[in-house]
N, CA, C and O of each residue as an XYZ file, in Angstrom:
748
protein
N      13.048     20.115    -56.471
C      13.698     19.263    -55.516
C      12.905     17.975    -55.339
O      11.682     18.000    -55.205
N      13.575     16.915    -55.340
C      12.916     15.635    -55.131
C      13.372     15.045    -53.808
O      14.533     15.144    -53.412
N      12.427     14.441    -53.159
C      12.725     13.776    -51.886
C      12.954     12.301    -52.152
O      12.059     11.480    -51.948
N      14.123     11.973    -52.596
C      14.428     10.567    -52.836
C      14.937      9.951    -51.547
O      15.787     10.520    -50.862
N      14.410      8.793    -51.232
C      14.881      8.074    -50.058
C      16.232      7.473    -50.354
O      16.439      6.853    -51.397
N      17.130      7.658    -49.447
C      18.438      7.067    -49.610
C      18.375      5.618    -49.136
O      17.627      5.302    -48.211
N      19.138      4.755    -49.750
C      19.111      3.356    -49.323
C      19.669      3.218    -47.907
O      20.586      3.936    -47.507
N      19.092      2.278    -47.165
C      19.494      2.043    -45.780
C      20.562      0.957    -45.767
O      20.374     -0.114    -46.345
N      21.665      1.232    -45.116
C      22.778      0.289    -45.040
C      22.541     -0.655    -43.854
O      23.086     -0.440    -42.771
N      21.739     -1.685    -44.057
C      21.375     -2.593    -42.977
C      22.564     -3.380    -42.471
O      22.592     -3.756    -41.299
N      23.531     -3.636    -43.300
C      24.721     -4.373    -42.864
C      25.499     -3.562    -41.826
O      25.948     -4.107    -40.817
N      25.656     -2.264    -42.075
C      26.358     -1.406    -41.122
C      25.550     -1.243    -39.839
O      26.112     -1.205    -38.744
N      24.233     -1.147    -39.980
C      23.371     -1.012    -38.804
C      23.458     -2.280    -37.954
O      23.546     -2.211    -36.728
N      23.432     -3.456    -38.629
C      23.538     -4.714    -37.907
C      24.874     -4.810    -37.176
O      24.935     -5.281    -36.040
N      25.940     -4.362    -37.832
C      27.270     -4.392    -37.219
C      27.304     -3.511    -35.969
O      27.828     -3.923    -34.935
N      26.744     -2.291    -36.063
C      26.687     -1.407    -34.897
C      25.773     -1.984    -33.810
O      26.085     -1.916    -32.622
N      24.650     -2.548    -34.234
C      23.687     -3.114    -33.282
C      24.337     -4.229    -32.462
O      24.194     -4.272    -31.240
N      25.050     -5.128    -33.142
C      25.650     -6.279    -32.477
C      26.944     -5.941    -31.749
O      27.218     -6.501    -30.687
N      27.747     -5.030    -32.306
C      29.100     -4.875    -31.808
C      29.372     -3.675    -30.921
O      30.472     -3.578    -30.377
N      28.444     -2.765    -30.746
C      28.727     -1.586    -29.926
C      27.786     -1.510    -28.740
O      26.770     -2.202    -28.682
N      28.146     -0.657    -27.801
C      27.283     -0.438    -26.637
C      26.440      0.816    -26.814
O      25.754      1.248    -25.887
N      26.493      1.400    -28.010
C      25.652      2.576    -28.270
C      24.193      2.163    -28.215
O      23.837      1.034    -28.553
N      23.364      3.085    -27.790
C      21.942      2.769    -27.698
C      21.325      2.691    -29.090
O      21.875      3.206    -30.063
N      20.189      2.043    -29.157
C      19.487      1.912    -30.434
C      19.073      3.297    -30.926
O      19.081      3.555    -32.130
N      18.720      4.169    -30.023
C      18.346      5.529    -30.382
C      19.527      6.255    -31.046
O      19.341      6.960    -32.039
N      20.718      6.086    -30.509
C      21.912      6.711    -31.097
C      22.204      6.142    -32.482
O      22.533      6.883    -33.409
N      22.081      4.825    -32.618
C      22.313      4.194    -33.918
C      21.302      4.709    -34.932
O      21.661      5.006    -36.072
N      20.039      4.817    -34.524
C      18.991      5.306    -35.427
C      19.270      6.735    -35.854
O      19.093      7.073    -37.024
N      19.697      7.570    -34.939
C      20.007      8.954    -35.289
C      21.191      9.009    -36.248
O      21.185      9.822    -37.173
N      22.186      8.184    -36.057
C      23.380      8.177    -36.911
C      23.032      7.801    -38.351
O      23.562      8.387    -39.295
N      22.137      6.819    -38.515
C      21.779      6.350    -39.849
C      20.519      7.020    -40.388
O      20.052      6.672    -41.473
N      19.969      7.964    -39.654
C      18.782      8.741    -40.080
C      17.577      7.851    -40.358
O      16.898      8.012    -41.372
N      17.320      6.929    -39.468
C      16.109      6.107    -39.555
C      15.473      6.078    -38.171
O      16.018      6.640    -37.220
N      14.342      5.436    -38.061
C      13.654      5.405    -36.775
C      14.178      4.253    -35.921
O      14.689      3.246    -36.408
N      14.018      4.466    -34.628
C      14.412      3.450    -33.665
C      13.565      2.189    -33.850
O      14.063      1.068    -33.745
N      12.280      2.397    -34.126
C      11.365      1.278    -34.325
C      11.755      0.412    -35.513
O      11.595     -0.808    -35.481
N      12.271      1.056    -36.571
C      12.675      0.293    -37.755
C      13.830     -0.649    -37.401
O      13.868     -1.795    -37.847
N      14.761     -0.151    -36.601
C      15.893     -0.996    -36.193
C      15.411     -2.143    -35.314
O      15.819     -3.289    -35.502
N      14.552     -1.838    -34.365
C      14.033     -2.882    -33.469
C      13.270     -3.954    -34.264
O      13.412     -5.151    -34.013
N      12.465     -3.498    -35.220
C      11.672     -4.424    -36.022
C      12.582     -5.342    -36.845
O      12.363     -6.551    -36.915
N      13.595     -4.752    -37.460
C      14.529     -5.524    -38.280
C      15.324     -6.507    -37.409
O      15.550     -7.652    -37.801
N      15.748     -6.041    -36.214
C      16.506     -6.899    -35.311
C      15.672     -8.091    -34.853
O      16.173     -9.212    -34.758
N      14.423     -7.843    -34.574
C      13.548     -8.930    -34.137
C      13.291     -9.919    -35.276
O      13.275    -11.134    -35.079
N      13.092     -9.361    -36.470
C      12.798    -10.190    -37.631
C      13.970    -11.112    -37.978
O      13.773    -12.278    -38.321
N      15.192    -10.576    -37.886
C      16.368    -11.343    -38.289
C      17.125    -11.948    -37.104
O      18.159    -12.587    -37.300
N      16.628    -11.757    -35.885
C      17.223    -12.391    -34.717
C      18.570    -11.824    -34.310
O      19.444    -12.567    -33.864
N      18.751    -10.510    -34.458
C      20.010     -9.887    -34.048
C      20.120     -9.918    -32.532
O      19.133     -9.700    -31.828
N      21.302    -10.185    -32.035
C      21.558    -10.206    -30.598
C      22.657     -9.211    -30.296
O      23.660     -9.158    -31.008
N      22.486     -8.432    -29.262
C      23.464     -7.401    -28.903
C      24.447     -7.979    -27.895
O      24.236     -7.859    -26.688
N      25.528     -8.612    -28.379
C      26.514     -9.224    -27.496
C      27.211     -8.192    -26.624
O      27.409     -8.421    -25.431
N      27.583     -7.070    -27.201
C      28.319     -6.046    -26.448
C      27.472     -5.502    -25.302
O      27.989     -5.258    -24.212
N      26.182     -5.310    -25.540
C      25.303     -4.781    -24.490
C      25.070     -5.834    -23.426
O      25.063     -5.517    -22.237
N      24.877     -7.096    -23.835
C      24.657     -8.157    -22.855
C      25.865     -8.336    -21.951
O      25.719     -8.537    -20.746
N      27.068     -8.262    -22.534
C      28.278     -8.417    -21.733
C      28.416     -7.270    -20.744
O      28.812     -7.485    -19.599
N      28.094     -6.054    -21.173
C      28.230     -4.913    -20.262
C      27.170     -4.939    -19.173
O      27.443     -4.511    -18.051
N      25.963     -5.430    -19.468
C      24.932     -5.481    -18.427
C      25.203     -6.592    -17.433
O      24.814     -6.485    -16.270
N      25.875     -7.675    -17.874
C      26.218     -8.731    -16.935
C      27.353     -8.294    -16.023
O      27.423     -8.711    -14.867
N      28.245     -7.454    -16.544
C      29.388     -7.015    -15.750
C      28.972     -6.078    -14.636
O      29.504     -6.158    -13.529
N      28.028     -5.193    -14.911
C      27.618     -4.236    -13.885
C      26.101     -4.153    -13.845
O      25.446     -3.927    -14.862
N      25.576     -4.333    -12.690
C      24.149     -4.207    -12.508
C      23.899     -2.899    -11.772
O      24.404     -2.686    -10.669
N      23.128     -2.042    -12.382
C      22.873     -0.731    -11.809
C      21.529     -0.767    -11.100
O      20.516     -1.166    -11.674
N      21.539     -0.349     -9.859
C      20.310     -0.273     -9.078
C      19.485      0.910     -9.579
O      20.023      2.007     -9.726
N      18.188      0.715     -9.845
C      17.387      1.832    -10.320
C      17.271      2.928     -9.259
O      17.246      2.654     -8.059
N      17.203      4.136     -9.717
C      17.096      5.282     -8.812
C      15.633      5.423     -8.410
O      14.744      5.481     -9.260
N      15.405      5.477     -7.133
C      14.038      5.632     -6.631
C      13.816      7.097     -6.283
O      14.543      7.686     -5.483
N      12.809      7.656     -6.896
C      12.493      9.053     -6.650
C      11.326      9.095     -5.676
O      10.252      8.574     -5.977
N      11.521      9.708     -4.509
C      10.424      9.752     -3.545
C       9.297     10.650     -4.033
O       9.508     11.582     -4.809
N       8.096     10.345     -3.555
C       6.964     11.183     -3.912
C       7.132     12.548     -3.297
O       7.659     12.671     -2.191
N       6.696     13.572     -3.990
C       6.757     14.904     -3.384
C       5.906     14.950     -2.127
O       4.901     14.246     -2.023
N       6.302     15.769     -1.185
C       5.601     15.855      0.098
C       4.165     16.296     -0.096
O       3.293     15.892      0.673
N       3.897     17.104     -1.093
C       2.539     17.583     -1.321
C       1.594     16.437     -1.681
O       0.391     16.534     -1.436
N       2.129     15.337     -2.269
C       1.289     14.221     -2.675
C       0.958     13.277     -1.525
O       0.049     12.457     -1.660
N       1.657     13.362     -0.411
C       1.435     12.464      0.712
C       0.172     12.924      1.448
O       0.094     14.068      1.896
N      -0.816     12.030      1.571
C      -2.043     12.442      2.249
C      -1.802     12.658      3.741
O      -0.951     12.008      4.347
N      -2.555     13.568      4.311
C      -2.452     13.846      5.741
C      -3.117     12.723      6.520
O      -4.013     12.045      6.018
N      -2.667     12.539      7.745
C      -3.185     11.461      8.593
C      -4.689     11.613      8.782
O      -5.426     10.628      8.756
N      -5.141     12.846      8.972
C      -6.569     13.076      9.195
C      -7.396     12.656      7.976
O      -8.489     12.109      8.116
N      -6.853     12.922      6.769
C      -7.568     12.530      5.549
C      -7.671     11.012      5.440
O      -8.726     10.478      5.097
N      -6.582     10.330      5.729
C      -6.577      8.869      5.652
C      -7.547      8.288      6.682
O      -8.299      7.359      6.387
N      -7.519      8.845      7.887
C      -8.428      8.357      8.936
C      -9.873      8.612      8.541
O     -10.733      7.756      8.745
N     -10.145      9.784      7.977
C     -11.507     10.095      7.532
C     -11.986      9.122      6.464
O     -13.120      8.646      6.509
N     -11.115      8.831      5.504
C     -11.487      7.871      4.459
C     -11.699      6.488      5.057
O     -12.610      5.765      4.654
N     -10.858      6.122      6.021
C     -11.005      4.820      6.668
C     -12.309      4.707      7.430
O     -12.975      3.672      7.399
N     -12.668      5.782      8.116
C     -13.947      5.765      8.846
C     -15.125      5.683      7.900
O     -16.088      4.967      8.176
N     -15.069      6.408      6.775
C     -16.142      6.322      5.788
C     -16.262      4.904      5.245
O     -17.365      4.379      5.092
N     -15.126      4.295      4.958
C     -15.134      2.929      4.459
C     -15.713      1.978      5.505
O     -16.519      1.109      5.173
N     -15.311      2.135      6.759
C     -15.830      1.285      7.833
C     -17.337      1.488      7.986
O     -18.071      0.524      8.203
N     -17.800      2.725      7.876
C     -19.246      2.988      7.951
C     -19.993      2.276      6.830
O     -21.040      1.672      7.060
N     -19.452      2.348      5.615
C     -20.106      1.676      4.488
C     -20.108      0.164      4.684
O     -21.095     -0.505      4.379
N     -18.992     -0.376      5.196
C     -18.953     -1.821      5.452
C     -19.957     -2.229      6.527
O     -20.595     -3.277      6.427
N     -20.090     -1.393      7.553
C     -21.086     -1.690      8.586
C     -22.501     -1.642      8.018
O     -23.332     -2.483      8.360
N     -22.784     -0.666      7.152
C     -24.102     -0.597      6.507
C     -24.359     -1.841      5.662
O     -25.457     -2.395      5.669
N     -23.327     -2.269      4.934
C     -23.461     -3.466      4.110
C     -23.697     -4.696      4.974
O     -24.518     -5.550      4.639
N     -22.976     -4.784      6.084
C     -23.148     -5.916      6.996
C     -24.547     -5.902      7.615
O     -25.160     -6.954      7.794
N     -25.043     -4.720      7.937
C     -26.394     -4.600      8.479
C     -27.427     -5.069      7.466
O     -28.345     -5.811      7.816
N     -27.288     -4.646      6.218
C     -28.233     -5.059      5.179
C     -28.171     -6.567      4.958
O     -29.198     -7.216      4.763
N     -26.979     -7.109      4.990
C     -26.824     -8.550      4.804
C     -27.483     -9.302      5.952
O     -28.133    -10.324      5.731
N     -27.321     -8.809      7.168
C     -27.899     -9.470      8.330
C     -29.426     -9.389      8.303
O     -30.115    -10.350      8.645
N     -29.944     -8.230      7.891
C     -31.400     -8.058      7.863
C     -32.058     -8.942      6.816
O     -33.191     -9.386      7.005
N     -31.367     -9.203      5.719
C     -31.962     -9.956      4.611
C     -31.312    -11.329      4.444
O     -31.215    -11.840      3.328
N     -30.875    -11.917      5.536
C     -30.164    -13.191      5.462
C     -31.036    -14.292      4.871
O     -30.569    -15.057      4.028
N     -32.290    -14.386      5.295
C     -33.193    -15.415      4.766
C     -33.416    -15.252      3.276
O     -33.455    -16.232      2.532
N     -33.565    -13.994      2.841
C     -33.766    -13.742      1.419
C     -32.519    -14.124      0.617
O     -32.628    -14.683     -0.475
N     -31.338    -13.822      1.158
C     -30.104    -14.180      0.462
C     -29.985    -15.690      0.308
O     -29.601    -16.183     -0.752
N     -30.313    -16.421      1.367
C     -30.239    -17.878      1.287
C     -31.234    -18.433      0.275
O     -30.932    -19.391     -0.437
N     -32.428    -17.827      0.212
C     -33.424    -18.275     -0.769
C     -32.946    -18.003     -2.196
O     -33.125    -18.841     -3.080
N     -32.340    -16.835     -2.423
C     -31.814    -16.499     -3.747
C     -30.702    -17.469     -4.135
O     -30.616    -17.908     -5.282
N     -29.853    -17.796     -3.161
C     -28.773    -18.743     -3.439
C     -29.348    -20.091     -3.852
O     -28.897    -20.692     -4.827
N     -30.331    -20.559     -3.118
C     -30.921    -21.878     -3.410
C     -31.639    -21.893     -4.761
O     -31.607    -22.907     -5.459
N     -32.290    -20.781     -5.144
C     -33.037    -20.741     -6.409
C     -32.103    -20.637     -7.618
O     -32.386    -21.225     -8.662
N     -31.019    -19.914     -7.498
C     -30.189    -19.599     -8.667
C     -28.977    -20.498     -8.863
O     -28.399    -20.514     -9.950
N     -28.589    -21.226     -7.869
C     -27.383    -22.045     -7.979
C     -27.753    -23.520     -8.038
O     -28.654    -23.979     -7.336
N     -27.046    -24.250     -8.883
C     -27.289    -25.687     -8.996
C     -26.096    -26.497     -8.504
O     -26.246    -27.652     -8.105
N     -24.921    -25.898     -8.532
C     -23.711    -26.585     -8.093
C     -23.699    -26.642     -6.566
O     -23.674    -25.595     -5.919
N     -23.715    -27.845     -5.974
C     -23.787    -27.937     -4.511
C     -22.565    -27.333     -3.809
O     -22.689    -26.797     -2.708
N     -21.402    -27.416     -4.432
C     -20.210    -26.823     -3.817
C     -20.340    -25.302     -3.779
O     -19.972    -24.666     -2.791
N     -20.859    -24.729     -4.850
C     -21.040    -23.278     -4.899
C     -22.103    -22.827     -3.904
O     -21.954    -21.785     -3.266
N     -23.182    -23.613     -3.766
C     -24.225    -23.286     -2.787
C     -23.631    -23.275     -1.379
O     -23.898    -22.369     -0.589
N     -22.824    -24.287     -1.078
C     -22.205    -24.356      0.253
C     -21.263    -23.175      0.477
O     -21.236    -22.601      1.565
N     -20.496    -22.814     -0.540
C     -19.553    -21.695     -0.407
C     -20.295    -20.382     -0.209
O     -19.881    -19.558      0.606
N     -21.378    -20.177     -0.936
C     -22.145    -18.934     -0.792
C     -22.832    -18.860      0.570
O     -22.880    -17.795      1.185
N     -23.365    -19.990      1.041
C     -23.986    -20.003      2.375
C     -22.938    -19.730      3.450
O     -23.212    -19.038      4.430
N     -21.738    -20.277      3.264
C     -20.651    -20.023      4.216
C     -20.300    -18.540      4.229
O     -20.008    -17.982      5.287
N     -20.328    -17.896      3.061
C     -19.953    -16.485      2.958
C     -20.924    -15.576      3.700
O     -20.530    -14.508      4.168
N     -22.191    -15.982      3.814
C     -23.168    -15.145      4.517
C     -23.500    -15.697      5.908
O     -24.467    -15.258      6.530
N     -22.717    -16.643      6.393
C     -23.011    -17.267      7.684
C     -22.677    -16.332      8.851
O     -21.980    -15.332      8.675
N     -23.176    -16.663     10.028
C     -22.971    -15.849     11.226
C     -21.495    -15.721     11.605
O     -21.066    -14.609     11.912
N     -20.693    -16.786     11.604
C     -19.282    -16.608     11.966
C     -18.534    -15.645     11.036
O     -17.695    -14.867     11.488
N     -18.837    -15.701      9.759
C     -18.176    -14.801      8.818
C     -18.603    -13.362      9.092
O     -17.770    -12.456      9.084
N     -19.889    -13.149      9.331
C     -20.375    -11.790      9.621
C     -19.802    -11.282     10.936
O     -19.453    -10.107     11.048
N     -19.703    -12.161     11.937
C     -19.133    -11.742     13.225
C     -17.660    -11.378     13.077
O     -17.207    -10.391     13.656
N     -16.921    -12.150     12.321
C     -15.509    -11.850     12.085
C     -15.351    -10.530     11.328
O     -14.440     -9.753     11.614
N     -16.230    -10.280     10.373
C     -16.196     -9.021      9.632
C     -16.444     -7.849     10.567
O     -15.749     -6.835     10.493
N     -17.431     -7.981     11.448
C     -17.733     -6.925     12.404
C     -16.559     -6.695     13.357
O     -16.235     -5.554     13.684
N     -15.935     -7.765     13.793
C     -14.776     -7.658     14.678
C     -13.631     -6.923     13.980
O     -12.979     -6.075     14.589
N     -13.387     -7.237     12.728
C     -12.321     -6.587     11.965
C     -12.613     -5.100     11.774
O     -11.716     -4.267     11.901
N     -13.860     -4.772     11.471
C     -14.237     -3.363     11.301
C     -14.072     -2.606     12.614
O     -13.564     -1.485     12.629
N     -14.500     -3.218     13.712
C     -14.378     -2.561     15.016
C     -12.916     -2.325     15.382
O     -12.571     -1.269     15.911
N     -12.066     -3.291     15.105
C     -10.641     -3.138     15.378
C     -10.038     -2.018     14.521
O      -9.214     -1.237     14.997
N     -10.457     -1.952     13.260
C      -9.960     -0.886     12.377
C     -10.403      0.476     12.891
O      -9.610      1.418     12.900
N     -11.654      0.595     13.319
C     -12.141      1.871     13.854
C     -11.402      2.257     15.135
O     -11.083      3.427     15.344
N     -11.134      1.274     15.984
C     -10.397      1.552     17.216
C      -8.995      2.052     16.901
O      -8.528      3.025     17.493
N      -8.328      1.385     15.968
C      -6.980      1.794     15.582
C      -6.987      3.192     14.988
O      -6.107      3.998     15.289
N      -7.966      3.487     14.152
C      -8.052      4.821     13.573
C      -8.328      5.872     14.638
O      -7.800      6.982     14.565
N      -9.147      5.535     15.624
C      -9.416      6.472     16.707
C      -8.177      6.760     17.530
O      -7.935      7.904     17.916
N      -7.390      5.726     17.801
C      -6.153      5.929     18.553
C      -5.155      6.754     17.750
O      -4.419      7.567     18.310
N      -5.134      6.544     16.456
C      -4.232      7.309     15.601
C      -4.665      8.762     15.531
O      -3.829      9.664     15.488
N      -5.971      8.989     15.520
C      -6.485     10.356     15.382
C      -6.117     11.222     16.574
O      -5.829     12.407     16.408
N      -6.121     10.655     17.769
C      -5.812     11.490     18.937
C      -4.335     11.419     19.306
O      -3.955     11.747     20.430
N      -3.514     10.996     18.373
C      -2.073     10.989     18.591
C      -1.612      9.902     19.535
O      -0.528     10.004     20.111
N      -2.398      8.882     19.701
C      -2.003      7.784     20.570
C      -2.197      8.080     22.050
O      -1.692      7.341     22.895
N      -2.920      9.147     22.380
C      -3.088      9.520     23.783
C      -4.044      8.588     24.520
O      -4.065      8.586     25.751
N      -4.830      7.801     23.803
C      -5.760      6.920     24.494
C      -5.339      5.460     24.378
O      -6.163      4.566     24.570
N      -4.090      5.209     24.073
C      -3.604      3.846     23.948
C      -3.291      3.236     25.301
O      -3.522      3.860     26.337
N      -2.769      2.025     25.295
C      -2.463      1.313     26.534
C      -1.359      2.006     27.322
O      -1.436      2.105     28.547
N      -0.339      2.483     26.628
C       0.740      3.165     27.333
C       0.232      4.428     28.023
O       0.581      4.708     29.171
N      -0.596      5.185     27.306
C      -1.120      6.423     27.886
C      -2.002      6.116     29.095
O      -1.966      6.841     30.089
N      -2.793      5.044     29.013
C      -3.648      4.670     30.146
C      -2.806      4.263     31.351
O      -3.117      4.636     32.482
N      -1.737      3.495     31.110
C      -0.852      3.106     32.220
C      -0.186      4.328     32.839
O      -0.065      4.428     34.060
N       0.242      5.251     31.990
C       0.885      6.464     32.492
C      -0.086      7.281     33.340
O       0.286      7.795     34.394
N      -1.322      7.397     32.880
C      -2.323      8.159     33.632
C      -2.603      7.500     34.981
O      -2.741      8.187     35.993
N      -2.688      6.172     34.995
C      -2.914      5.468     36.272
C      -1.730      5.672     37.206
O      -1.911      5.877     38.406
N      -0.516      5.617     36.659
C       0.679      5.810     37.492
C       0.719      7.214     38.069
O       1.045      7.395     39.242
N       0.392      8.202     37.256
C       0.383      9.580     37.754
C      -0.699      9.773     38.804
O      -0.500     10.484     39.789
N      -1.840      9.139     38.589
C      -2.914      9.243     39.583
C      -2.529      8.606     40.904
O      -2.833      9.136     41.973
N      -1.850      7.453     40.824
C      -1.434      6.768     42.044
C      -0.351      7.558     42.767
O      -0.349      7.619     43.997
N       0.558      8.158     42.028
C       1.660      8.886     42.657
C       1.207     10.209     43.236
O       1.757     10.664     44.239
N       0.227     10.827     42.632
C      -0.180     12.152     43.071
C      -1.200     12.138     44.188
O      -1.224     13.059     45.004
N      -2.022     11.147     44.246
C      -3.113     11.130     45.227
C      -2.644     10.678     46.591
O      -1.442     10.560     46.831
N      -3.560     10.430     47.467
C      -3.240     10.020     48.820
C      -3.070      8.523     48.945
O      -3.433      7.960     49.977
N      -2.546      7.869     47.960
C      -2.384      6.426     48.035
C      -1.052      6.071     48.683
O      -0.223      6.946     48.933
N      -0.855      4.805     48.950
C       0.378      4.366     49.585
C       1.573      4.472     48.640
O       2.718      4.371     49.081
N       1.318      4.678     47.332
C       2.394      4.813     46.374
C       2.783      6.268     46.127
O       3.685      6.543     45.335
N       2.124      7.181     46.787
C       2.416      8.598     46.579
C       3.784      8.926     47.160
O       4.231      8.303     48.123
N       4.440      9.911     46.560
C       5.746     10.348     47.062
C       5.558     10.964     48.443
O       4.600     11.703     48.670
N       6.453     10.666     49.350
C       6.290     11.221     50.696
C       6.464     12.744     50.673
O       7.284     13.293     49.937
N       5.673     13.384     51.494
C       5.777     14.843     51.546
C       6.913     15.228     52.489
O       7.410     14.403     53.256
N       7.305     16.471     52.419
C       8.388     16.967     53.273
C       7.923     16.964     54.722
O       6.732     17.126     54.991
N       8.847     16.782     55.656
C       8.442     16.776     57.065
C       7.944     18.158     57.488
O       8.432     19.184     57.015
N       6.965     18.156     58.388
C       6.405     19.408     58.883
C       7.071     19.745     60.203
O       7.233     18.899     61.082
N       7.444     20.988     60.310
C       8.091     21.456     61.525
C       7.020     22.005     62.451
O       6.267     22.916     62.108
N       6.984     21.432     63.604
C       6.003     21.893     64.581
C       6.741     22.685     65.633
O       7.592     22.146     66.341
N       6.425     23.946     65.738
C       7.115     24.811     66.705
C       6.038     25.501     67.556
O       5.046     26.032     67.056
N       6.282     25.463     68.808
C       5.374     26.126     69.734
C       6.127     27.340     70.317
O       7.011     27.162     71.156
N       5.801     28.534     69.898
C       6.498     29.746     70.352
C       5.754     30.477     71.464
O       6.122     31.609     71.779
N       4.795     29.927     72.035
C       3.990     30.648     73.019
C       4.548     30.509     74.418
O       3.911     31.063     75.315
N       5.507     29.932     74.689
C       5.985     29.755     76.055
C       6.859     30.828     76.474
O       7.346     30.822     77.605
């Protein structure tokens, strides 16, 4: 038995490629060649799929979005833990930068010759930038803390607690108690 390659009918393939809405994979299977061979030949000779272009212009199909499985969604506690670790590392980095500020400025001055770059690097390690970084980290930690306790320590919860305290205690905003009946039965 000999494995002789049969000649490829490129004219018929080109006709199917240009004139039908069949996929390239289907055309390749029909003619017993690879999909890549058809794509390569089409690119080389500039074949254009008019039938496919017309059908794609007529109807645009929205891609189907498959949601992530629930098992892949991280738990709130895990995200908060990672956020706190990140904030801790950023605080450590900020502390090291603050402690060695003079050394950083000296390194910048020794190694940089471009005055614009020197100014930009000095600005990056300046006090306002470090203070803003610390403020951002503190805000992130506060938000994570409020999220961790289910929002029980937020502004709404604090207002609710104050309202309950005012209503329940002996303040002027407390609900009036029921009238007391005073009866003297000793007569």
